[in-house]
C-alpha positions, -999 to 999 in steps of 0.1 A, spaced: 416 -406 -580 408 -398 -544 426 -419 -517 422 -396 -487 393 -373 -477 385 -352 -447 352 -336 -439 356 -302 -424 327 -279 -413 300 -302 -426 277 -327 -410 272 -348 -441 296 -365 -464 295 -358 -502 265 -376 -518 287 -394 -543 312 -408 -518 301 -443 -525 317 -440 -559 351 -433 -544 360 -470 -544 398 -464 -541 394 -443 -508 418 -456 -481 415 -429 -455 384 -410 -443 382 -384 -416 348 -371 -404 357 -357 -371 346 -328 -349 315 -320 -371 287 -329 -346 279 -361 -365 250 -381 -350 249 -410 -375 273 -426 -399 262 -424 -436 256 -459 -449 276 -451 -479 307 -450 -457 303 -487 -450 306 -495 -487 342 -481 -489 358 -515 -484 393 -503 -492 394 -480 -462 424 -487 -439 418 -456 -417 385 -442 -405 384 -413 -380 350 -405 -365 361 -389 -332 348 -357 -315 312 -362 -327 279 -371 -311 277 -407 -321 258 -431 -298 258 -461 -321 275 -473 -353 258 -492 -381 262 -530 -382 273 -526 -418 305 -511 -405 316 -548 -402 321 -548 -440 352 -525 -436 375 -555 -430 406 -537 -443 405 -511 -415 437 -509 -395 429 -477 -376 396 -466 -361 392 -435 -339 359 -431 -320 370 -411 -290 350 -382 -276 315 -395 -287 285 -407 -268 290 -445 -271 277 -466 -242 292 -498 -256 317 -508 -282 296 -515 -313 296 -552 -322 305 -544 -358 340 -536 -345 347 -573 -337 347 -582 -374 375 -558 -380 403 -582 -372 430 -561 -390 427 -533 -365 460 -522 -350 448 -490 -335 414 -486 -317 407 -454 -299 374 -452 -280 383 -431 -250 361 -403 -236 328 -421 -241 303 -437 -217 314 -473 -222 305 -494 -191 315 -529 -202 341 -544 -225 328 -577 -239 349 -609 -242 347 -605 -280 375 -579 -276 398 -609 -276 393 -615 -314 412 -583 -322 445 -599 -320 463 -575 -344 458 -546 -319 489 -527 -310 473 -496 -294 440 -497 -274 427 -465 -258 397 -468 -235 404 -442 -209 378 -418 -196 349 -443 -197 328 -461 -171 345 -495 -171 342 -514 -138 361 -545 -148 378 -561 -178 374 -595 -195 403 -619 -192 399 -623 -230 416 -590 -234 448 -609 -228 444 -625 -262 454 -592 -278 490 -601 -273 504 -576 -298 493 -546 -277 521 -522 -269 501 -493 -255 471 -499 -232 453 -468 -218 426 -474 -191 429 -444 -168 399 -426 -154 375 -455 -153 358 -472 -124 379 -503 -123 379 -519 -88 394 -552 -98 413 -568 -126 411 -605 -135 440 -628 -127 458 -638 -158 449 -606 -177 485 -597 -183 500 -631 -187 502 -629 -225 504 -591 -229 542 -594 -230 547 -566 -255 531 -539 -235 554 -509 -232 529 -483 -219 502 -491 -194 480 -465 -177 456 -476 -149 456 -443 -131 425 -427 -115 405 -459 -109 394 -477 -77 420 -505 -76 430 -519 -42 453 -544 -58 466 -554 -92 473 -589 -105 508 -602 -99 512 -610 -136 513 -573 -143 547 -573 -127 560 -598 -152 558 -574 -182 594 -573 -191 589 -549 -220 571 -523 -198 586 -488 -200 559 -466 -185 534 -475 -157 507 -452 -143 490 -465 -111 485 -432 -93 452 -421 -78 438 -455 -69 432 -473 -36 463 -495 -36 474 -510 -3 504 -529 -17 522 -538 -49 543 -569 -57 580 -568 -63 592 -550 -94 619 -577 -101 608 -585 -136 602 -549 -148 638 -546 -160 629 -522 -188 609 -498 -166 617 -461 -171 590 -442 -154 564 -452 -127 537 -433 -109 524 -446 -76 514 -414 -59 479 -406 -46 475 -441 -31 471 -430 5 470 -466 19 501 -478 0 528 -491 24 564 -486 14 591 -487 6 588 -502 -29 617 -524 -39 631 -511 -72 665 -527 -71 659 -546 -104 649 -514 -123 683 -504 -135 667 -483 -163 645 -462 -140 644 -425 -148 615 -412 -128 596 -425 -97 566 -407 -83 551 -416 -50 537 -401 -18 563 -397 10 554 -429 28 562 -450 -3 594 -434 -15 622 -460 -16 657 -454 -3 675 -433 -29 703 -458 -34 677 -483 -47 666 -461 -75 702 -451 -84 717 -486 -81 741 -491 -109 742 -455 -120 
């Protein structure tokens, strides 16, 4: 009885795959795939589906039948939008769609409330829906190297479990104040933006590493007195805090 299968060096899946009803994990990655075989959408016991590093521009609507999926990897394809079928997959805890051409994240992302890891870096996103904040189990959120110029107020108000947040290499001149209330945040990447100022870091008491460099207009110093767990701080010369602030309590 087959429970896991990986396609290697082929562009088609086995013709009898629809009979593998017990399959829980399927990897069809890095094989120049341009379309998903409809038979894949009949494998309703799948909990893990890997389709990354292909040439996929769309996914079939029938993918919505795979409601047991917990992990879906779509990175490094040719997607211009998240397929609507994904929003029926409410058990997803891991969604990777980075390195595509996605220009907009729809409000429907908010139905994926089981998500713990969301990777959308290296796309073309210009803004984010506030409904993303409903995904309140997210622990890792990767959005670097997009075209984000603004973020909606309230986006981070309910994302209290976020430990890793990357917003580097965007066009942000400011970030919402509620980002600086993420008391579980360990790692924060904000470098290579257009930031002019950042709020106080008082609530980021778990912060271990922060990157603020390559923001030429950022005025300093940044007050890090509340960050007793800080291990690394990266900033341009004008924003480096007095050393005793970073080492307070050491």
